[in-house]
LOBABA-46603 format. One line per 5 residues: number of its first residue (from 1); their letters; for each residue x, y, z of C-alpha. Coordinates in pm, 1 decimal, always signed. Layout:
<atoms>
NUM = A = X/Y/Z | ...
</atoms>
This chain:
<atoms>
1 = MLLWT = +1.3/-1.1/-8.0 | +285.2/+236.7/+75.3 | +453.6/+166.1/-257.9 | +125.2/+224.1/-441.2 | +71.1/+542.0/-249.1
6 = VGISG = +416.0/+671.1/-317.9 | +407.1/+576.5/-692.9 | +62.4/+724.9/-758.4 | +146.6/+1038.5/-554.0 | +470.9/+1078.3/-754.1
11 = LILIG = +286.5/+1061.6/-1087.4 | +30.8/+1302.3/-961.6 | +307.2/+1542.3/-844.3 | +478.9/+1535.9/-1183.9 | +148.0/+1604.3/-1362.3
16 = LLLWN = +64.5/+1887.2/-1123.9 | +408.4/+2048.2/-1184.5 | +362.4/+2034.0/-1558.2 | +3.3/+2164.1/-1538.6 | +99.1/+2440.3/-1296.9
21 = YVSFR = +392.5/+2548.0/-1525.8 | +175.5/+2566.1/-1841.3 | -124.3/+2725.1/-1645.7 | +85.3/+2983.0/-1467.1 | +267.3/+3074.4/-1781.6
26 = DRLTQ = -57.4/+3129.5/-1980.9 | -240.7/+3301.9/-1696.8 | +49.9/+3525.8/-1583.7 | +132.4/+3609.7/-1948.4 | -224.7/+3727.0/-2010.1
31 = SAQDR = -233.4/+3893.4/-1669.5 | +92.6/+4078.4/-1745.4 | -39.1/+4201.0/-2079.2 | -364.6/+4317.0/-1923.7 | -183.2/+4476.8/-1638.5
36 = ASFLA = +36.6/+4672.2/-1874.8 | -269.4/+4803.6/-2060.1 | -468.1/+4870.2/-1743.4 | -178.5/+5064.2/-1576.5 | -122.0/+5270.7/-1895.3
41 = EGSAD = -493.8/+5356.8/-1906.8 | -520.0/+5406.6/-1535.5 | -213.3/+5632.7/-1532.9 | -344.8/+5837.3/-1812.7 | -684.2/+5873.9/-1639.8
46 = KIDAK = -509.5/+5966.7/-1313.8 | -291.6/+6234.7/-1478.7 | -599.3/+6366.7/-1664.2 | -786.7/+6377.1/-1336.1 | -525.3/+6612.7/-1197.3
51 = LGPLQ = -465.2/+6830.7/-1506.9 | -835.5/+6843.7/-1609.1 | -954.8/+7060.0/-1321.0 | -650.7/+7290.1/-1370.2 | -738.1/+7322.0/-1738.6
56 = GAVDT = -1090.8/+7399.0/-1648.0 | -993.5/+7657.8/-1396.8 | -784.0/+7847.6/-1654.4 | -1070.8/+7814.7/-1911.2 | -1309.6/+7960.5/-1651.1
61 = LALTL = -1070.3/+8258.9/-1580.7 | -1051.8/+8326.7/-1958.7 | -1436.4/+8318.7/-1989.6 | -1463.4/+8556.7/-1690.7 | -1213.9/+8803.3/-1849.5
66 = EAQSL = -1391.0/+8779.1/-2189.8 | -1728.9/+8831.9/-2026.5 | -1592.3/+9154.1/-1881.0 | -1447.8/+9251.4/-2220.2 | -1106.4/+9275.9/-2042.5
71 = DLPPE = -1231.8/+9604.4/-1892.9 | -1057.7/+9541.7/-1562.1 | -786.5/+9735.6/-1375.6 | -456.5/+9558.3/-1306.9 | -545.5/+9524.0/-941.1
76 = RVRLL = -867.8/+9334.4/-1029.1 | -674.3/+9098.9/-1256.7 | -418.5/+9030.7/-988.4 | -700.3/+8956.9/-743.3 | -859.4/+8702.0/-981.9
81 = QRRLL = -520.3/+8544.4/-1033.0 | -457.4/+8519.5/-662.1 | -798.5/+8361.9/-602.7 | -734.1/+8111.6/-881.2 | -396.2/+8006.7/-731.1
86 = ETFPG = -549.1/+7983.9/-382.4 | -833.5/+7771.3/-504.2 | -621.7/+7537.0/-719.1 | -293.9/+7452.4/-542.3 | -187.7/+7243.1/-839.8
91 = LYGTA = -133.8/+7563.7/-1044.3 | +217.1/+7711.1/-1006.5 | +131.6/+8036.7/-1179.2 | -105.4/+8220.7/-1411.3 | -49.6/+8507.4/-1652.8
96 = LGMLP = -263.5/+8744.8/-1866.7 | -66.5/+8827.0/-2188.6 | -213.3/+9095.6/-2408.6 | -117.1/+9246.0/-2741.3 | +6.2/+9599.3/-2669.8
101 = QWRPP = -262.7/+9759.5/-2888.0 | -540.3/+9599.1/-2683.0 | -416.9/+9696.8/-2336.4 | -715.5/+9830.5/-2141.9 | -722.2/+10196.1/-2041.3
106 = GWETP = -571.2/+10265.3/-1700.7 | -294.0/+10004.4/-1731.8 | -20.4/+10259.5/-1751.4 | +172.8/+10405.8/-1461.2 | +420.9/+10692.1/-1479.9
111 = GAETL = +728.9/+10558.4/-1677.5 | +585.8/+10206.6/-1719.0 | +306.1/+9997.3/-1855.6 | +141.4/+9668.9/-1754.8 | +126.8/+9410.8/-2031.9
116 = VPYSY = +160.3/+9066.0/-1877.8 | +42.4/+9049.7/-1514.3 | +182.6/+8719.8/-1376.1 | +105.3/+8568.2/-1029.2 | +303.2/+8273.0/-915.4
121 = REGDR = +397.5/+8064.1/-611.1 | +714.9/+8088.4/-411.7 | +689.2/+7853.5/-114.3 | +378.9/+7951.7/+75.9 | +366.5/+8297.7/-74.8
126 = ILYAD = +196.0/+8413.3/-391.8 | +414.0/+8675.1/-574.5 | +351.9/+8898.3/-870.2 | +560.4/+9012.3/-1171.4 | +503.1/+9168.5/-1510.0
131 = LGADD = +635.9/+8942.1/-1787.1 | +600.4/+9214.4/-2039.8 | +861.2/+9444.4/-1880.3 | +1157.1/+9290.2/-2069.4 | +1124.2/+9468.1/-2409.2
136 = RRYLG = +806.7/+9276.6/-2489.1 | +989.9/+8951.2/-2559.1 | +681.9/+8758.1/-2444.8 | +529.6/+8828.4/-2791.8 | +771.9/+8567.9/-2935.7
141 = QDWMN = +691.8/+8292.6/-2681.1 | +507.1/+7970.4/-2772.2 | +248.2/+8023.1/-2504.9 | +161.3/+8357.6/-2674.7 | +172.2/+8259.8/-3043.2
146 = LPRYL = +37.0/+7900.1/-3046.3 | -313.9/+7991.9/-2922.5 | -308.2/+8302.7/-3139.8 | -241.1/+8125.5/-3468.7 | -411.5/+7793.6/-3392.2
151 = GRAVW = -722.6/+7969.6/-3262.2 | -771.0/+7730.2/-2968.5 | -631.3/+7648.4/-2620.9 | -305.8/+7459.1/-2624.8 | -67.0/+7284.1/-2389.2
156 = TEPYI = +295.4/+7382.3/-2466.8 | +576.1/+7136.4/-2485.6 | +714.0/+7064.1/-2131.3 | +1024.4/+7260.5/-2040.5 | +1270.9/+7307.7/-1753.5
161 = EKTGV = +1290.2/+7645.8/-1585.2 | +1623.4/+7815.4/-1505.6 | +1564.5/+7703.7/-1146.7 | +1558.8/+7334.0/-1269.5 | +1181.4/+7298.0/-1211.6
166 = KMVTY = +995.6/+7085.1/-1470.5 | +702.7/+7286.2/-1605.2 | +427.0/+7293.2/-1868.4 | +199.8/+7581.8/-1960.1 | -165.1/+7571.3/-2066.0
171 = AVPLT = -263.7/+7877.9/-2276.6 | -618.0/+7987.6/-2365.5 | -678.9/+8256.9/-2631.3 | -880.2/+8559.5/-2550.2 | -1109.9/+8726.6/-2807.9
176 = LSTPD = -1329.7/+9028.7/-2802.0 | -1644.8/+9066.1/-3011.6 | -1641.8/+9357.3/-3257.9 | -1871.5/+9450.6/-3544.4 | -1627.1/+9279.3/-3770.7
181 = GPVFV = -1627.2/+8959.2/-3566.5 | -1407.4/+8822.0/-3282.0 | -1056.9/+8959.1/-3253.3 | -764.2/+8799.1/-3078.7 | -637.0/+9021.6/-2800.4
186 = GVVTG = -418.6/+8799.0/-2580.2 | -397.3/+8473.7/-2375.8 | -457.6/+8349.5/-2025.2 | -204.1/+8093.3/-1905.0 | -165.8/+7845.9/-1622.2
191 = DVELS = +175.0/+7695.2/-1533.9 | +175.8/+7339.3/-1388.7 | +489.4/+7203.4/-1207.6 | +559.2/+6844.9/-1322.4 | +783.0/+6685.8/-1062.3
196 = WLDRQ = +495.4/+6476.4/-933.9 | +488.1/+6291.4/-1268.5 | +821.5/+6122.1/-1203.1 | +697.8/+5988.2/-874.4 | +369.4/+5866.2/-1025.2
201 = IAELP = +525.5/+5689.2/-1316.8 | +804.0/+5539.2/-1102.9 | +557.1/+5394.6/-851.0 | +367.7/+5187.1/-1121.7 | +371.7/+4814.3/-1016.8
206 = LGERG = +524.6/+4675.4/-1333.5 | +725.7/+4402.2/-1185.3 | +1099.4/+4321.9/-1208.8 | +1274.3/+4502.4/-1495.3 | +941.0/+4666.2/-1600.2
211 = YGLLM = +913.9/+5052.0/-1618.0 | +684.4/+5329.9/-1720.5 | +748.1/+5636.8/-1926.2 | +573.6/+5948.6/-2043.1 | +632.2/+6141.5/-2371.1
216 = SRNGT = +496.7/+6461.8/-2526.7 | +300.3/+6488.4/-2852.7 | +631.6/+6521.1/-3035.2 | +774.8/+6211.6/-2879.2 | +1008.5/+6395.7/-2632.6
221 = YITHP = +1051.6/+6193.2/-2311.2 | +901.8/+6370.0/-2006.4 | +979.1/+6089.1/-1767.4 | +1204.3/+5784.5/-1827.0 | +1399.6/+5554.7/-1588.2
226 = KPGLA = +1714.4/+5586.4/-1789.5 | +1906.5/+5897.2/-1653.7 | +1955.1/+6191.2/-1889.0 | +1674.0/+6115.2/-2136.2 | +1392.1/+6318.7/-1986.2
231 = FNESV = +1354.8/+6660.8/-2161.6 | +1675.4/+6589.9/-2353.8 | +1584.9/+6308.2/-2597.2 | +1284.9/+6186.2/-2796.0 | +1196.2/+5841.9/-2911.1
236 = FSIAE = +1282.7/+5951.7/-3264.6 | +1628.6/+6089.4/-3170.0 | +1703.4/+5756.0/-3001.2 | +1585.0/+5562.2/-3301.4 | +1803.0/+5780.7/-3527.4
241 = ARGDE = +2110.5/+5733.8/-3309.0 | +2054.2/+5357.3/-3289.4 | +1948.2/+5326.4/-3655.0 | +1648.0/+5142.0/-3528.5 | +1359.7/+5156.2/-3781.1
246 = GLRKV = +1138.6/+4946.0/-3552.6 | +1179.2/+5197.7/-3265.2 | +1086.1/+5483.3/-3496.0 | +763.5/+5306.1/-3609.4 | +675.7/+5237.5/-3244.0
251 = GQAMT = +732.0/+5606.3/-3167.9 | +496.7/+5702.8/-3455.5 | +231.6/+5471.7/-3319.1 | +267.0/+5606.2/-2961.8 | +236.6/+5966.0/-3079.5
256 = SGEPG = -49.8/+5895.5/-3323.6 | -308.6/+5977.6/-3051.8 | -442.3/+5621.8/-3031.0 | -387.5/+5357.5/-2757.2 | -219.9/+5037.0/-2837.6
261 = RLPWV = -27.6/+4733.1/-2715.9 | +235.5/+4510.9/-2886.0 | +527.6/+4266.8/-2805.4 | +853.0/+4449.0/-2794.3 | +1220.5/+4403.8/-2715.7
266 = SWATG = +1316.1/+4699.0/-2495.4 | +1614.0/+4895.8/-2620.4 | +1675.2/+5018.3/-2260.3 | +1695.1/+4664.7/-2099.7 | +1724.4/+4425.5/-2384.5
271 = DKSWL = +1429.8/+4216.4/-2245.8 | +1150.8/+4070.0/-2436.9 | +855.3/+4263.3/-2309.5 | +492.4/+4377.3/-2363.0 | +455.5/+4748.0/-2442.0
276 = SWDVL = +121.4/+4928.1/-2384.3 | +37.1/+5291.6/-2415.4 | -256.8/+5535.1/-2371.7 | -311.1/+5899.5/-2451.7 | -404.2/+6174.2/-2211.8
281 = GTTGW = -725.8/+6348.3/-2302.0 | -604.4/+6683.2/-2171.5 | -255.1/+6735.8/-2309.2 | -233.4/+6460.1/-2573.0 | +79.8/+6316.1/-2411.5
286 = TVGTL = +141.0/+5935.8/-2410.3 | +181.4/+5712.7/-2112.0 | +372.9/+5395.0/-2182.7 | +414.0/+5085.2/-1961.2 | +648.3/+4798.0/-2025.2
291 = VSQSA = +630.9/+4454.5/-1859.8 | +928.0/+4225.3/-1900.4 | +844.4/+3879.0/-2049.8 | +1190.3/+3750.2/-1961.4 | +1159.2/+3846.3/-1596.7
296 = LHEQI = +810.8/+3693.6/-1585.2 | +931.8/+3363.3/-1740.1 | +1220.6/+3352.6/-1484.3 | +972.7/+3395.4/-1207.5 | +749.3/+3107.9/-1345.7
301 = LQLTR = +1059.5/+2878.5/-1367.3 | +1161.4/+2973.3/-1021.4 | +813.1/+2910.2/-895.4 | +804.1/+2576.9/-1068.6 | +1140.0/+2472.1/-931.4
306 = LEAVV = +1023.6/+2572.2/-587.2 | +703.7/+2368.7/-629.6 | +918.6/+2067.7/-746.8 | +1142.7/+2089.0/-441.1 | +849.7/+2125.4/-207.4
311 = GGAGL = +665.3/+1838.0/-382.2 | +969.2/+1607.3/-365.2 | +1026.1/+1675.6/-0.6 | +652.5/+1615.6/+58.3 | +668.6/+1287.2/-129.3
316 = LLLVL = +956.3/+1168.6/+87.1 | +768.7/+1258.9/+397.4 | +437.9/+1121.7/+273.6 | +459.7/+804.9/+489.3 | +516.7/+1023.4/+797.2
321 = AVGLV = +254.3/+1271.1/+687.8 | -34.0/+1019.4/+664.7 | -101.1/+1061.1/+1033.6 | -109.6/+1434.4/+981.0 | -360.6/+1442.4/+703.8
326 = ARSIT = -649.3/+1509.3/+931.3 | -462.1/+1789.5/+1098.8 | -352.9/+1944.7/+765.8 | -727.4/+1957.7/+666.0 | -868.1/+2088.5/+991.2
331 = RPISA = -597.6/+2355.4/+1039.8 | -720.4/+2592.7/+763.6 | -1079.0/+2525.0/+858.5 | -1004.2/+2631.4/+1220.8 | -817.9/+2935.4/+1097.8
336 = LSEAA = -1113.8/+3040.3/+876.2 | -1354.6/+2974.6/+1167.9 | -1147.9/+3206.1/+1391.6 | -1118.2/+3472.7/+1117.8 | -1490.4/+3472.6/+1019.0
341 = PQLSA = -1612.8/+3661.9/+1334.2 | -1341.9/+3925.5/+1285.5 | -1436.0/+3978.7/+923.0 | -1803.5/+4002.6/+1004.3 | -1719.5/+4270.5/+1268.1
346 = GNLDT = -1548.3/+4483.0/+999.4 | -1177.9/+4399.3/+1078.8 | -1069.8/+4352.8/+712.8 | -701.4/+4334.7/+808.0 | -763.1/+3999.5/+979.1
351 = PLPTP = -497.7/+3750.5/+846.7 | -632.4/+3450.6/+653.8 | -452.6/+3117.8/+593.4 | -260.6/+3090.7/+262.1 | -451.7/+2856.5/+19.1
356 = RGNDE = -252.5/+2555.6/-94.4 | -361.7/+2311.2/-361.3 | -705.9/+2315.1/-521.7 | -928.8/+2118.3/-285.1 | -1244.7/+2238.3/-120.3
361 = VAQLT = -1061.8/+2390.6/+174.7 | -829.5/+2582.4/-59.6 | -1125.6/+2712.0/-263.1 | -1308.5/+2822.8/+49.6 | -1000.0/+3005.5/+165.6
366 = RTFRR = -956.5/+3178.4/-169.4 | -1323.0/+3277.0/-151.2 | -1274.3/+3429.8/+191.4 | -961.9/+3616.9/+69.3 | -1146.1/+3735.2/-246.7
371 = MRDDL = -1436.0/+3852.8/-34.1 | -1202.6/+4044.4/+200.4 | -1006.5/+4204.2/-84.6 | -1325.9/+4302.5/-268.2 | -1458.7/+4467.3/+41.7
376 = KRYIA = -1134.6/+4659.2/+87.0 | -1147.1/+4776.4/-279.4 | -1510.5/+4871.6/-245.2 | -1448.5/+5083.4/+64.1 | -1146.6/+5249.7/-100.2
381 = DLEET = -1346.0/+5323.7/-414.0 | -1625.4/+5469.9/-205.4 | -1390.3/+5701.6/-23.3 | -1227.3/+5813.8/-349.1 | -1577.7/+5876.2/-507.4
386 = TAERE = -1692.5/+6072.7/-199.3 | -1371.3/+6290.8/-214.5 | -1423.4/+6344.3/-584.4 | -1785.3/+6447.8/-528.3 | -1673.8/+6700.7/-270.1
391 = RVNGE = -1425.0/+6846.3/-506.1 | -1680.2/+6878.9/-784.6 | -1929.4/+7036.9/-541.9 | -1659.5/+7287.5/-443.3 | -1592.7/+7382.5/-805.3
396 = LRIAH = -1970.2/+7421.7/-867.1 | -1994.6/+7655.2/-575.0 | -1718.1/+7867.7/-717.9 | -1893.2/+7868.9/-1057.4 | -2216.9/+7975.9/-886.6
401 = DIQMD = -2038.1/+8273.4/-726.3 | -1888.9/+8370.2/-1058.1 | -2219.4/+8346.3/-1238.4 | -2394.4/+8551.1/-980.0 | -2129.8/+8821.4/-1013.8
406 = LVPKT = -2212.8/+8853.7/-1380.9 | -2569.7/+8981.6/-1321.2 | -2660.6/+9307.9/-1148.4 | -2763.9/+9257.4/-792.9 | -2755.9/+9605.2/-644.4
411 = FPAFP = -3101.8/+9761.1/-613.2 | -3213.2/+10026.7/-658.8 | -2985.4/+10013.0/-962.6 | -3002.3/+10391.2/-1028.8 | -3077.8/+10559.9/-694.2
416 = DRGDM = -3044.9/+10906.4/-837.2 | -3319.7/+10841.3/-1092.0 | -3666.5/+10903.2/-988.4 | -3826.0/+10839.3/-1324.4 | -3824.0/+10464.2/-1303.2
421 = DLHAI = -3852.2/+10167.8/-1070.7 | -3652.0/+9851.1/-1143.9 | -3598.2/+9518.1/-963.9 | -3495.3/+9164.1/-1055.1 | -3462.2/+8821.9/-888.1
426 = MVPAR = -3287.1/+8502.3/-1012.1 | -3305.7/+8170.8/-830.0 | -3102.4/+7893.5/-1006.8 | -3236.9/+7536.9/-993.6 | -2881.8/+7405.8/-950.1
431 = EVGGD = -2550.8/+7555.9/-836.0 | -2527.3/+7721.6/-1175.4 | -2795.1/+7776.5/-1433.2 | -2874.1/+7912.0/-1776.4 | -3105.7/+8205.3/-1697.4
436 = FYDFM = -2985.5/+8566.5/-1686.4 | -3119.7/+8920.5/-1683.9 | -2942.2/+9244.0/-1760.4 | -3006.5/+9619.3/-1791.2 | -2798.5/+9920.6/-1870.2
441 = LLDEQ = -2831.4/+10286.1/-1962.9 | -2729.7/+10358.6/-2325.8 | -2751.7/+10722.5/-2239.3 | -2938.5/+10951.3/-1999.6 | -3277.6/+10877.7/-2174.0
446 = HMVLA = -3254.4/+10520.0/-2302.7 | -3254.3/+10206.4/-2090.5 | -3191.8/+9852.8/-2218.1 | -3381.3/+9560.6/-2053.9 | -3295.4/+9207.0/-2133.8
451 = IADVS = -3384.0/+8851.7/-2005.1 | -3282.7/+8512.5/-2145.6 | -3304.7/+8136.7/-2083.4 | -3034.7/+7903.1/-2214.3 | -3121.9/+7548.8/-2310.9
456 = GKGVP = -3004.5/+7291.9/-2057.2 | -2866.7/+7324.3/-1703.0 | -2545.3/+7325.9/-1520.1 | -2203.0/+7452.5/-1622.8 | -2250.8/+7431.7/-2006.8
461 = AAMFM = -2566.8/+7647.1/-1984.4 | -2388.0/+7900.2/-1755.8 | -2097.1/+7929.8/-1996.6 | -2335.5/+7982.8/-2291.8 | -2520.5/+8237.9/-2076.3
466 = AVTRS = -2202.1/+8427.9/-2007.9 | -2116.3/+8444.7/-2377.3 | -2475.7/+8559.3/-2474.4 | -2466.2/+8830.8/-2210.3 | -2128.2/+8961.0/-2332.0
471 = LLRSE = -2244.9/+8966.7/-2694.2 | -2573.4/+9144.5/-2603.6 | -2400.4/+9420.8/-2417.2 | -2136.9/+9463.1/-2693.1 | -2399.2/+9489.1/-2968.3
476 = FKVDA = -2622.3/+9737.7/-2792.1 | -2319.0/+9968.2/-2760.7 | -2303.6/+9962.8/-3145.5 | -2675.0/+9963.4/-3241.4 | -2981.0/+10043.3/-3024.9
481 = DPGRV = -3231.8/+9860.7/-3245.2 | -3340.4/+9541.4/-3062.9 | -3425.1/+9344.8/-3378.5 | -3083.9/+9409.4/-3544.1 | -2908.2/+9337.9/-3219.0
486 = LERVN = -3073.3/+8995.2/-3189.0 | -2982.0/+8918.2/-3555.6 | -2611.2/+8988.1/-3484.6 | -2612.2/+8803.1/-3157.8 | -2775.0/+8495.5/-3330.7
491 = ETLAE = -2509.1/+8504.5/-3606.2 | -2228.5/+8500.3/-3352.4 | -2383.7/+8220.8/-3143.7 | -2455.3/+8006.6/-3439.0 | -2082.2/+7999.8/-3544.8
496 = NNDSC = -1915.1/+7672.1/-3445.9 | -2224.0/+7577.0/-3233.5 | -2174.6/+7201.7/-3285.4 | -2373.9/+7121.7/-2966.7 | -2678.2/+7311.6/-3112.1
501 = MFVTL = -2735.0/+7500.2/-2787.9 | -2987.4/+7780.1/-2800.2 | -3115.2/+8066.7/-2600.6 | -3463.2/+8230.0/-2574.7 | -3410.2/+8607.7/-2544.2
506 = FCAVV = -3625.7/+8913.9/-2501.6 | -3473.0/+9264.2/-2507.7 | -3626.9/+9612.5/-2506.9 | -3502.7/+9974.8/-2533.6 | -3713.8/+10217.0/-2328.7
511 = NLSTG = -3717.6/+10598.7/-2383.8 | -3739.0/+10717.2/-2020.0 | -3879.2/+11057.0/-2122.2 | -4148.2/+10959.6/-2366.2 | -4208.3/+10597.1/-2275.2
516 = DTRYA = -4156.8/+10489.7/-2635.5 | -4033.0/+10127.7/-2620.5 | -3879.5/+9921.2/-2897.0 | -3844.9/+9542.6/-2836.8 | -3770.9/+9210.5/-3001.0
521 = NAGHN = -3831.5/+8850.5/-2892.2 | -3620.0/+8543.8/-2987.9 | -3852.5/+8261.4/-2878.3 | -3888.2/+8388.3/-2514.9 | -4201.5/+8380.0/-2299.7
526 = PPILL = -4425.8/+8674.8/-2385.0 | -4365.7/+8958.2/-2141.2 | -4668.9/+9114.8/-1957.4 | -4756.2/+9478.3/-1982.8 | -4930.5/+9605.4/-1663.5
531 = RANGE = -5105.7/+9935.8/-1719.8 | -5145.3/+10169.3/-1435.9 | -5526.7/+10157.5/-1452.9 | -5596.6/+9850.2/-1658.8 | -5569.5/+9474.9/-1704.1
536 = PEWIS = -5239.6/+9298.1/-1764.2 | -5167.3/+9246.5/-2130.7 | -4953.0/+8989.8/-2314.1 | -4689.9/+9123.8/-2555.6 | -4705.0/+8828.0/-2791.5
541 = RPYGT = -4609.2/+8992.6/-3118.4 | -4362.1/+9010.9/-3282.9 | -4225.5/+8668.1/-3193.7 | -3908.6/+8522.2/-3341.8 | -3712.0/+8199.2/-3333.9
546 = VAGPM = -3468.4/+8102.8/-3058.0 | -3112.8/+8228.7/-3107.1 | -2814.1/+8010.6/-3161.8 | -2900.6/+7697.2/-3368.8 | -2925.2/+7850.2/-3715.2
551 = PDMVY = -2772.5/+8160.9/-3880.4 | -2946.1/+8412.3/-4102.6 | -3247.8/+8463.0/-3881.5 | -3459.1/+8784.6/-3903.0 | -3610.5/+8946.2/-3587.6
556 = ETGHL = -3871.2/+9212.4/-3608.6 | -3867.4/+9515.6/-3382.8 | -4203.4/+9581.1/-3203.8 | -4320.4/+9911.4/-3059.9 | -4529.4/+10016.6/-2760.6
561 = RLENG = -4568.2/+10317.4/-2533.9 | -4530.8/+10309.7/-2152.2 | -4728.8/+10580.6/-1972.0 | -4632.8/+10699.2/-1623.5 | -4720.8/+10414.4/-1383.4
566 = DALLL = -4712.6/+10139.7/-1652.7 | -4497.3/+9836.6/-1573.0 | -4327.5/+9564.5/-1780.1 | -4275.3/+9215.4/-1635.0 | -4007.0/+8987.1/-1793.3
571 = YTDGV = -3979.6/+8626.8/-1676.6 | -3851.9/+8287.1/-1778.5 | -4045.9/+7960.6/-1813.2 | -3933.4/+7851.1/-1465.8 | -4213.6/+8076.2/-1344.5
576 = NEAMD = -4526.8/+7968.4/-1531.4 | -4407.2/+7605.2/-1558.1 | -4319.8/+7556.7/-1191.7 | -4450.4/+7226.8/-1063.7 | -4608.4/+7125.9/-738.5
581 = GDNRE = -4591.2/+6781.1/-586.4 | -4867.8/+6656.0/-815.3 | -4684.1/+6777.2/-1132.7 | -4937.5/+7064.9/-1182.3 | -4799.3/+7383.7/-1335.3
586 = YGNDR = -4828.5/+7724.3/-1183.6 | -4976.5/+7847.6/-1513.3 | -5025.9/+8173.3/-1698.9 | -5372.7/+8227.2/-1543.2 | -5245.4/+8220.4/-1188.1
591 = LIARL = -4953.5/+8448.1/-1294.4 | -5197.7/+8700.8/-1437.9 | -5427.1/+8682.4/-1132.8 | -5135.4/+8728.3/-893.1 | -4992.6/+9013.0/-1101.8
596 = RACGA = -5333.2/+9188.4/-1110.8 | -5355.5/+9162.2/-734.4 | -5019.6/+9331.0/-676.2 | -5025.8/+9566.6/-963.8 | -5014.4/+9882.0/-738.7
601 = LGCKD = -4700.3/+9760.0/-544.9 | -4349.0/+9866.7/-622.2 | -4138.0/+9644.6/-841.6 | -3947.6/+9487.0/-552.9 | -4259.6/+9410.6/-346.0
606 = CLRTL = -4442.3/+9276.6/-659.4 | -4161.7/+9031.5/-741.6 | -4126.0/+8918.0/-385.4 | -4506.8/+8853.5/-373.0 | -4482.7/+8654.2/-699.4
611 = LDDLR = -4188.4/+8448.7/-572.3 | -4364.2/+8377.3/-245.1 | -4668.9/+8254.7/-428.9 | -4447.5/+8031.3/-653.0 | -4299.5/+7872.9/-347.8
616 = RHAGE = -4638.3/+7814.3/-187.3 | -4752.3/+7648.7/-508.9 | -4441.7/+7422.7/-529.1 | -4456.1/+7322.4/-166.4 | -4202.1/+7046.4/-94.4
621 = APQSD = -4150.6/+6968.9/-463.7 | -3794.0/+7017.9/-588.1 | -3733.1/+7327.4/-809.1 | -3724.6/+7185.7/-1173.9 | -3599.5/+7494.6/-1351.3
626 = DITLM = -3431.0/+7833.9/-1301.4 | -3663.4/+8108.7/-1183.9 | -3588.2/+8462.4/-1313.7 | -3811.7/+8772.1/-1278.0 | -3743.6/+9138.4/-1380.6
631 = MFRKK = -3989.6/+9419.8/-1354.8 | -3957.3/+9783.2/-1482.1 | -4211.7/+10059.3/-1407.9 | -4203.7/+10402.1/-1573.9 | -4258.6/+10687.8/-1331.9
636 = APGAP = -4306.1/+11059.3/-1378.3 | -3985.5/+11265.3/-1351.0 | -3930.4/+11371.5/-998.9 | -4141.2/+11096.3/-848.4 | -4029.9/+10966.1/-505.4
641 = HD = -3819.5/+10658.9/-483.0 | -3980.8/+10331.3/-375.4
</atoms>
């Protein structure tokens, strides 16, 4: 019986060794290839996750400056730059570079001029410098010229500062709307320090003799484990020096903008390897990961030899081990029994026995280990998701503050004018929305009133709103006819509007002396005219198409006359379409009835009454759309202020 036991066990051992060798080789080979691809993709996503918010922050600053038509004093620009650096610690510095001919008024000091205000970090401090003070050499820099001639935001090639700091610059072009179309006036930049990339790439778990690398769009190495290559050599210069046509083709594939994977003999280590790469969505750089086939095969052989030694020793001790079989079976069961209460109590660091073989006990042990590891990963992913959500909410709060700064909020808006009463309210449905209102004096006798509702919600709608408001203000400074203004605004919005966003818009120009009012409507809710001694009236004609989706639209200018005491109510569809808990709309009839009831009140009290009634109607139902109200009442000259 002993001979039969030893003989059969020996044959089984040999078969297991062969099976383990083939199985491990195939599984580890596939696992190594998948790991290389996964790490390349994951590293690209991780780098994008850090660069993306910084890119978005610089874009937001550029939009803010364009919305203000760059009509800001240097001190205000420096304050915006400081706030940007304080909010985004990942930014090293930010600059506003302008063409000299577009420098805003008031940017000159005795004996000097401000052209490129630049705020940057030095330790825990934020310092300031003017990069345009050195004979305007900034006009020849890549960060100034690339956005100018490409007409889009760009990431420059990475570079090393004189201080030895690795850096890259993201530059966004600034344009101003003119009657002849948008004109390039300068750029907004954000500098990002890159030393963290070396650590992130070096920490990739690529196994023995494996390594990661990062190269720019042109193939220049940004990080590489071989000393002296980063920022000095490219994959193409190495291929040229080695006369390696295969390396040159691989470099072309890696800089093509598409991810890939292929078997490869590393020129740096000489190992047969698997090379995988992926492309950053922000900068277009390429992350490469290389896993050594040779090192992996050596590990498999070493593991197989170790298994053979252990199996042979076990075979020699088989006779003595028969009496220990029961114990060898019950030991892992006992260990799992002891660990199970700890795991159920939430102690996921509880040690588990190492599974050996492929019997039921080993499978149970692996299941326990898999369950424990899955729980750890789930908790880690949940923590990461929660942190990311908090970061996004913080950015949305900043965007909300920026958006609210774009609309007038000080009332009475013209305290020295007794010939009018004006008030407005805006309540976004989310942190940021697509509604806006605006008003401004063209001169002492003409007032512009405007209200709009951009399609969609959130950040895209807010950005489209900011652009529309800037265009509207610019056009009214050129032409006071509402219909023609809407036609030019529509033409500008329709350019490159691939997402087919649109805006409903109503604008009017009121003669404060005579009450003569010219207005135009681009698909917006009909305003309501509230006569001093009469019923509310809908201003439903003329009525045009929404602005933005299509060019060459014509908008007719309407006319009416406001007598002293007459009022004009402008609102968005978030008012009449507000829902209660049973999905019933507030409706036009209730709006007219409420407006009739508060017609004698001042504009502020009337709008507050309408808003309170809206909230009573909605009850506990969530707000489904942005709510915006603006009311203007013509008063006799010299009338007392409300």
